[in-house]
C-alpha positions in Angstrom: 80.9 102.7 107.5 83.9 100.3 107.0 87.5 101.6 107.0 90.0 100.3 104.5 93.8 100.8 104.7 96.8 99.3 103.0 100.2 98.8 104.7 103.6 98.1 103.2 105.1 95.0 104.8 108.3 93.0 104.2 106.2 90.4 102.4 104.0 92.7 100.3 101.1 95.2 100.6 98.7 94.1 103.3 95.1 95.4 102.9 92.7 95.7 105.8 89.0 96.3 106.2 87.6 97.0 109.7 84.5 98.2 111.5 84.5 99.6 115.0 88.1 98.4 115.7 87.1 94.8 114.6 89.0 93.5 111.6 86.7 92.0 109.0 89.2 91.2 106.2 92.9 91.3 105.5 95.0 90.0 102.7 97.8 90.6 100.2 95.8 91.1 97.0 94.3 94.5 97.5 91.2 96.0 99.0 89.0 95.1 96.0 89.8 91.4 96.4 88.6 91.6 100.0 85.5 93.6 99.3 84.1 91.0 96.9 84.6 88.3 99.6 83.0 90.3 102.5 79.7 89.4 104.1 77.1 91.2 102.0 75.6 93.0 105.1 79.0 94.4 105.9 79.7 95.5 102.3 76.5 97.5 102.2 77.8 99.8 104.9 80.1 101.6 102.5 83.9 102.2 102.6 86.2 105.0 103.6 89.9 104.6 102.8 92.1 105.9 105.7 95.9 106.0 106.2 95.6 104.0 109.4 92.9 102.1 111.3 93.3 102.9 115.0 94.7 100.0 117.0 94.7 97.5 114.2 97.2 99.4 112.0 99.5 99.9 115.0 99.4 96.2 115.9 100.1 95.2 112.3 103.1 97.5 112.4 104.2 96.1 115.7 104.1 92.5 114.3 106.2 93.4 111.3 108.6 95.3 113.6 109.2 92.0 115.5 106.5 91.7 118.1 105.2 88.4 116.9 102.4 88.4 119.5 100.9 91.7 118.3 98.2 90.0 116.1 96.8 88.5 119.3 95.5 92.0 120.2 93.4 92.4 117.0 89.7 91.6 117.4 88.3 89.8 114.3 85.0 88.7 112.9 84.1 86.8 109.7 81.0 84.8 108.7 81.3 81.1 108.5 79.8 77.8 109.5 80.4 76.4 113.0 83.3 74.1 111.9 85.0 77.0 110.1 84.7 79.2 113.2 86.2 76.4 115.3 89.1 76.1 112.8 89.8 79.8 112.8 89.7 79.8 116.6 92.3 77.0 116.8 94.5 78.8 114.2 94.5 82.0 116.4 96.0 79.9 119.2 99.0 78.7 117.2 101.9 80.8 118.4 104.3 82.4 115.9 107.2 80.1 115.1 105.0 77.0 115.3 103.1 75.1 112.6 100.3 72.5 112.7 99.3 70.0 110.1 95.9 70.0 108.5 95.2 66.8 110.4 96.3 68.3 113.8 94.1 71.3 113.0 91.0 69.2 112.4 91.6 67.2 115.5 92.1 70.3 117.7 88.8 71.7 116.2 87.0 68.6 117.4 86.7 66.6 114.1 89.8 64.5 113.5 88.4 63.0 110.3 87.5 66.4 108.8 91.0 67.1 107.3 89.6 68.3 103.9 87.1 70.5 105.6 89.9 72.0 107.7 91.8 72.8 104.5 88.6 74.3 103.0 88.2 76.5 106.1 91.8 77.7 105.7 91.0 78.6 102.1 88.0 80.6 103.1 89.9 82.5 105.8 89.2 86.2 105.0 91.6 87.6 107.7 95.1 86.4 106.7 97.7 86.6 108.2 96.0 87.7 111.4 94.1 84.4 111.5 97.4 82.6 110.7 96.5 80.0 108.0 100.1 80.3 106.9 101.0 78.2 109.9 99.1 75.2 108.6 101.2 72.7 106.6 100.8 69.2 105.2 101.6 66.2 107.4 105.3 65.6 107.0 106.1 69.3 106.9 105.5 70.2 103.2 104.1 73.8 103.0 101.0 72.8 101.2 98.9 75.7 99.7 98.4 79.3 100.6 95.8 81.6 99.0 98.4 84.4 98.6 101.1 82.1 97.1 103.8 79.9 98.6 106.4 82.7 98.4 104.4 84.8 100.9 103.7 81.8 103.1 107.4 80.8 103.2 108.4 84.5 103.9 105.9 84.7 106.8 107.1 81.4 108.3 110.7 82.4 107.9 110.0 85.8 109.5 108.4 84.0 112.5 111.3 81.6 112.8 109.2 78.5 112.0 111.4 77.5 109.1 
C-alpha cells in the first residue's frame, strides 16, 4: 500500500506518495499527476490518502518552516537509468541557497558532455522539490525550465536565498 498526502506550502500544494517511509513521488500538480508517472510495480500496490506521512510530512513542514536542510532526511527512490540516478544523486548534494548549471551538473555526474541528458534527467525527476531540480539553472544564471513552472522555481530559490 502506498500513502498519499497533500500539504499546503508557501509555493502551492505539494503532493506526496510514499511507501514504508520512502518517498516515491512529490510535486505541485496533484496526486493524480504523480500516480500516472509512478513505476508500474509501485502503482499496482494501491493507494491510501492520509493526512500526514510519518517522518516525511514532518520534514516537509520543517523545510517550509525554515530548516532548509530538512529535505536531506527524506529517503527517496525512483526508477531511472544509471545516468539519471547519478544526476539525482548530485542534485541531492546541492545545498539550499546554491545553484548549479546544467553543464556543472553533467560534469559532477561524470559526463561533462551530457548536458542535454542532464536536462532530461531533471525533467524526469519525480521527487521535486526534495530532489532539488529547481536548483539547476542555465549557464550564465538564467533560470531555464522547471516542470512546475518558473513562478514556483523562482519562489523556491528566493525562499532558499539563492536569488
